[in-house]
C-alpha positions as CSV (number, residue, x, y, z in Angstrom):
1,X,-77.9,11.9,-15.1
2,X,-75.4,14.6,-14.2
3,X,-71.9,14.4,-12.6
4,X,-73.1,16.9,-10.0
5,X,-75.9,14.6,-8.9
6,X,-73.5,11.6,-8.6
7,X,-71.2,13.7,-6.6
8,X,-74.0,14.8,-4.2
9,X,-75.3,11.2,-4.0
10,X,-71.8,9.8,-3.2
11,X,-71.1,12.3,-0.4
12,X,-74.6,11.7,1.1
13,X,-73.9,7.9,0.9
14,X,-70.5,8.3,2.6
15,X,-71.8,10.4,5.5
16,X,-75.3,9.0,5.8
17,X,-76.2,12.5,7.0
18,X,-77.7,15.0,4.6
19,X,-76.8,18.0,6.8
20,X,-73.1,16.9,7.0
21,X,-73.0,16.1,3.3
22,X,-74.4,19.5,2.3
23,X,-71.9,21.3,4.6
24,X,-69.0,19.3,3.0
25,X,-70.3,20.2,-0.5
26,X,-70.8,23.9,0.4
27,X,-74.5,23.8,-0.7
28,X,-77.8,24.0,1.2
29,X,-79.5,20.9,2.5
30,X,-82.5,21.6,0.4
31,X,-80.4,21.8,-2.8
32,X,-78.8,18.4,-1.9
33,X,-82.2,16.8,-1.3
34,X,-83.6,18.2,-4.5
35,X,-80.7,16.9,-6.7
36,X,-80.9,13.4,-5.1
37,X,-84.7,13.3,-5.7
38,X,-84.1,14.2,-9.3
39,X,-81.6,11.4,-9.6
40,X,-84.1,9.0,-8.0
41,X,-86.8,10.1,-10.4
42,X,-84.5,9.6,-13.4
43,X,-83.5,6.1,-12.2
44,X,-87.0,5.3,-11.0
45,X,-85.6,3.9,-7.7
46,X,-85.3,5.0,-4.1
47,X,-81.7,5.5,-3.1
48,X,-82.0,6.3,0.6
49,X,-84.3,5.2,3.4
50,X,-85.0,8.4,5.4
51,X,-86.8,8.8,8.8
52,X,-86.5,11.2,11.7
53,X,-83.6,9.2,13.3
54,X,-81.3,8.0,10.5
55,X,-80.5,7.8,6.8
56,X,-79.5,4.5,5.2
57,X,-78.8,3.3,1.7
58,X,-81.4,1.2,-0.1
59,X,-80.3,-1.9,-2.0
60,X,-80.4,0.2,-5.2
61,X,-78.3,2.9,-3.5
62,X,-75.7,0.4,-2.4
63,X,-75.5,-1.0,-5.9
64,X,-75.2,2.5,-7.5
65,X,-72.4,3.8,-5.1
66,X,-69.4,2.0,-6.6
67,X,-70.5,2.9,-10.1
68,X,-70.9,6.5,-9.1
69,X,-67.4,6.6,-7.5
70,X,-65.9,5.1,-10.7
71,X,-67.7,7.6,-12.9
72,X,-66.5,10.6,-10.8
73,X,-63.0,9.2,-10.8
74,X,-63.0,8.7,-14.6
75,X,-64.3,12.3,-15.0
76,X,-61.5,13.7,-12.8
77,X,-58.9,11.6,-14.6
78,X,-60.2,13.0,-17.9
79,X,-59.7,16.6,-16.6
80,X,-56.2,15.7,-15.4
81,X,-55.3,14.3,-18.8
82,X,-56.3,17.5,-20.5
83,X,-54.4,19.6,-18.0
84,X,-51.3,17.5,-18.5
85,X,-51.6,17.6,-22.3
86,X,-51.7,21.4,-22.1
87,X,-48.7,21.3,-19.7
88,X,-50.6,23.6,-17.3
89,X,-49.8,21.6,-14.2
90,X,-52.7,23.0,-12.3
91,X,-55.2,21.2,-10.1
92,X,-54.7,19.4,-6.8
93,X,-52.2,16.8,-5.7
94,X,-53.2,14.6,-2.8
95,X,-50.3,12.9,-1.0
96,X,-50.5,10.4,1.9
97,X,-47.5,10.3,4.2
98,X,-46.7,8.3,7.3
99,X,-45.4,10.2,10.3
100,X,-41.9,8.8,9.8
101,X,-41.6,10.5,6.4
102,X,-42.5,13.9,7.6
103,X,-38.9,15.2,8.2
104,X,-37.7,14.2,4.7
105,X,-40.6,15.7,2.9
106,X,-40.2,19.4,3.8
107,X,-37.4,20.1,1.2
108,X,-39.4,18.6,-1.6
109,X,-42.7,20.4,-0.7
110,X,-41.0,23.8,-0.7
111,X,-39.2,23.1,-4.0
112,X,-42.4,21.8,-5.6
113,X,-44.4,24.9,-4.5
114,X,-41.7,27.1,-6.0
115,X,-41.6,25.3,-9.4
116,X,-45.4,24.6,-9.7
117,X,-47.3,27.4,-8.0
118,X,-50.6,26.6,-9.7
119,X,-50.8,23.1,-8.1
120,X,-52.5,22.9,-4.6
121,X,-51.0,20.3,-2.3
122,X,-53.2,18.3,0.1
123,X,-50.9,16.3,2.5
124,X,-52.4,13.7,4.8
125,X,-50.4,12.3,7.7
126,X,-51.8,9.0,9.0
127,X,-50.8,5.5,9.8
128,X,-49.8,3.0,7.0
129,X,-53.1,1.1,7.3
130,X,-55.2,4.3,7.0
131,X,-53.2,5.6,4.1
132,X,-53.4,2.4,2.1
133,X,-57.2,2.5,2.6
134,X,-57.2,6.0,1.3
135,X,-55.1,5.0,-1.7
136,X,-57.4,2.1,-2.6
137,X,-60.4,4.5,-2.4
138,X,-58.4,7.0,-4.6
139,X,-58.5,9.7,-1.9
140,X,-54.8,10.2,-2.4
141,X,-52.7,10.0,-5.5
142,X,-49.8,8.2,-3.9
143,X,-48.4,7.3,-0.5
144,X,-44.9,7.8,1.0
145,X,-44.2,5.2,3.5
146,X,-42.0,2.2,4.3
147,X,-42.7,-1.2,2.7
148,X,-45.8,-2.6,4.4
149,X,-45.7,-5.7,6.5
150,X,-48.8,-7.1,4.7
151,X,-49.6,-7.4,0.9
152,X,-52.0,-5.1,-0.8
153,X,-53.1,-6.6,-4.1
154,X,-54.1,-3.3,-5.7
155,X,-50.9,-1.5,-4.7
156,X,-47.5,-1.4,-6.2
157,X,-44.4,-0.2,-4.3
158,X,-41.3,1.5,-5.7
159,X,-38.3,1.6,-3.4
160,X,-36.7,5.0,-2.8
161,X,-34.1,4.1,-0.2
162,X,-33.1,1.5,2.4
163,X,-33.3,2.3,6.0
164,X,-32.4,1.1,9.5
165,X,-34.4,0.5,12.6
166,X,-32.5,2.6,15.1
167,X,-32.2,3.4,18.8
168,X,-32.8,7.1,19.2
169,X,-31.4,9.0,22.2
170,X,-30.5,12.5,23.1
171,X,-27.1,13.7,21.6
172,X,-25.2,13.5,24.9
173,X,-26.7,10.1,26.0
174,X,-24.1,7.4,26.8
175,X,-25.4,5.3,24.0
176,X,-24.9,8.0,21.4
177,X,-21.2,7.1,21.2
178,X,-21.9,3.6,19.9
179,X,-21.8,2.6,16.2
180,X,-24.4,-0.1,16.7
181,X,-26.4,-1.3,19.7
182,X,-27.3,-4.9,20.5
183,X,-30.8,-5.5,21.9
184,X,-29.5,-7.0,25.1
185,X,-27.7,-3.7,25.8
186,X,-31.1,-2.0,26.0
187,X,-32.6,-4.0,28.8
188,X,-31.3,-1.7,31.5
189,X,-32.8,1.5,29.9
190,X,-36.3,2.9,30.1
191,X,-38.2,3.3,26.9
192,X,-40.6,5.8,25.4
193,X,-42.1,3.9,22.5
194,X,-44.0,4.9,19.4
195,X,-47.6,3.8,19.6
196,X,-48.8,0.6,18.0
197,X,-49.8,1.3,14.4
198,X,-46.7,3.4,13.6
199,X,-44.4,1.5,11.3
200,X,-41.3,1.6,13.4
201,X,-43.3,0.1,16.3
202,X,-44.9,-2.5,14.0
203,X,-41.4,-3.5,12.7
204,X,-40.0,-3.6,16.3
205,X,-42.8,-5.8,17.5
206,X,-42.4,-8.1,14.5
207,X,-38.7,-8.5,15.0
208,X,-38.9,-9.2,18.8
209,X,-42.1,-11.2,18.8
210,X,-40.4,-14.4,19.7
211,X,-37.2,-13.1,21.3
212,X,-36.8,-13.3,25.1
213,X,-35.8,-9.7,25.8
214,X,-37.4,-7.6,28.6
215,X,-37.7,-4.0,27.8
216,X,-38.9,-1.4,30.3
217,X,-41.6,0.6,28.4
218,X,-42.5,3.7,30.5
219,X,-44.7,5.5,27.9
220,X,-46.2,4.9,24.5
221,X,-47.5,7.7,22.2
222,X,-48.3,8.0,18.5
223,X,-47.1,11.6,18.2
224,X,-43.5,11.5,17.0
225,X,-42.8,15.2,17.7
226,X,-43.7,14.9,21.3
227,X,-41.9,11.6,21.5
228,X,-38.7,13.3,20.3
229,X,-39.2,16.1,22.9
230,X,-39.3,13.5,25.6
231,X,-36.1,11.9,24.3
232,X,-34.2,15.3,24.2
233,X,-35.1,16.1,27.8
234,X,-34.5,12.7,29.5
235,X,-32.5,9.5,29.6
236,X,-35.3,7.6,27.8
237,X,-34.5,5.7,24.6
238,X,-36.9,5.0,21.8
239,X,-37.0,2.9,18.6
240,X,-37.6,4.8,15.3
241,X,-36.4,4.6,11.7
242,X,-33.3,6.6,11.0
243,X,-35.3,8.8,8.5
244,X,-37.5,10.0,11.3
245,X,-34.8,12.3,12.8
246,X,-33.7,13.9,9.5
247,X,-32.7,17.5,10.4
248,X,-33.9,17.0,14.0
249,X,-31.5,18.7,16.5
250,X,-30.4,17.3,19.8
251,X,-31.0,13.6,19.1
252,X,-29.0,10.8,17.5
253,X,-30.0,7.5,15.8
254,X,-27.8,4.4,16.3
255,X,-28.6,1.4,14.1
256,X,-30.1,-1.5,16.1
257,X,-27.9,-4.6,15.6
258,X,-30.5,-7.1,14.4
259,X,-31.3,-8.8,11.1
260,X,-34.4,-10.2,9.5
261,X,-36.2,-7.0,8.9
262,X,-36.8,-4.6,6.0
263,X,-37.6,-0.9,6.1
264,X,-37.3,0.3,2.5
265,X,-38.7,3.8,2.0
266,X,-41.2,3.5,-0.9
267,X,-43.6,5.3,-3.2
268,X,-46.9,3.4,-3.2
269,X,-49.4,3.8,-6.1
270,X,-52.4,2.0,-7.4
271,X,-51.8,-0.5,-10.2
272,X,-52.9,0.2,-13.7
273,X,-54.1,3.7,-13.0
274,X,-53.4,7.1,-14.6
275,X,-50.5,9.0,-12.9
276,X,-51.0,12.8,-12.7
277,X,-48.2,14.9,-14.3
278,X,-47.9,16.7,-11.0
279,X,-47.5,13.5,-9.1
280,X,-44.7,12.4,-11.4
281,X,-43.0,15.8,-11.0
282,X,-43.3,15.6,-7.2
283,X,-41.9,12.1,-7.0
284,X,-38.9,13.1,-9.3
285,X,-38.1,16.0,-7.0
286,X,-38.3,13.8,-3.9
287,X,-36.0,11.2,-5.4
288,X,-33.5,14.0,-6.2
289,X,-33.7,15.7,-2.8
290,X,-30.8,15.9,-0.4
291,X,-32.8,14.0,2.2
292,X,-33.1,11.0,-0.1
293,X,-29.6,11.2,-1.6
294,X,-28.3,11.2,2.0
295,X,-30.2,8.0,2.8
296,X,-28.9,6.4,-0.5
297,X,-25.3,7.4,0.2
298,X,-25.4,5.8,3.7
299,X,-26.9,2.6,2.3
300,X,-24.2,2.3,-0.4
301,X,-21.3,2.9,2.0
């Protein structure tokens, strides 16, 4: 049994489409089929049901899949260990990031690329739920996001900074002069809200689930850059974390005057797993970045 065969089998099992799997692996479909047949011959079982309409896993295939994934992960971890022992800092670093963290990440990405030019960065921007699933599947090495509203047993979270749920308006909006804003003050304004699934929206809905406020929501969207463009060009208000508008011109964040919520910015990793040297270096640079130091300074004031 070869690692290559397990890799091919795993991709075919994930896609349940030999053509798509071969394309993702940069091999021909005939090569993929040949390697999987050799694996089936060695194990003396059929791993896939194949017909002209669909491909499905057999019971044996379903049983093999988690072991194949564990074996491939162990092999990759072994290679990372050797790279780190040699202090080469090569390879690939896979980072999951919620949309909110995007503005505070740029500084660290540029500095990391300068210091460690041999490491390739793959950065995935998705919702918290999607990123946590990727982390559990080991598709990313760590996740940058706020503290989740639900508990993930396999994940541990390390706090980087505290943060505020904020009202975001254009810089010359009448609310921009305020130090804090009470929720009742917002009832006369029209909202452009982040879509459900984004963490600021999840926190907002959680805080106001049982409060009798009536907010006028004119538009919802899950693309933060477009949301901020709307805010700059109108009297609309939105609710985001303060970190979302780091280095964003033309807008201002004013803390929302409510209690009973937490929005700590965190690094999320899998428990009891090997941490790549490159991941530790990236996290260190992020914790020392101006973006994070600014957040910490505001929290300590």
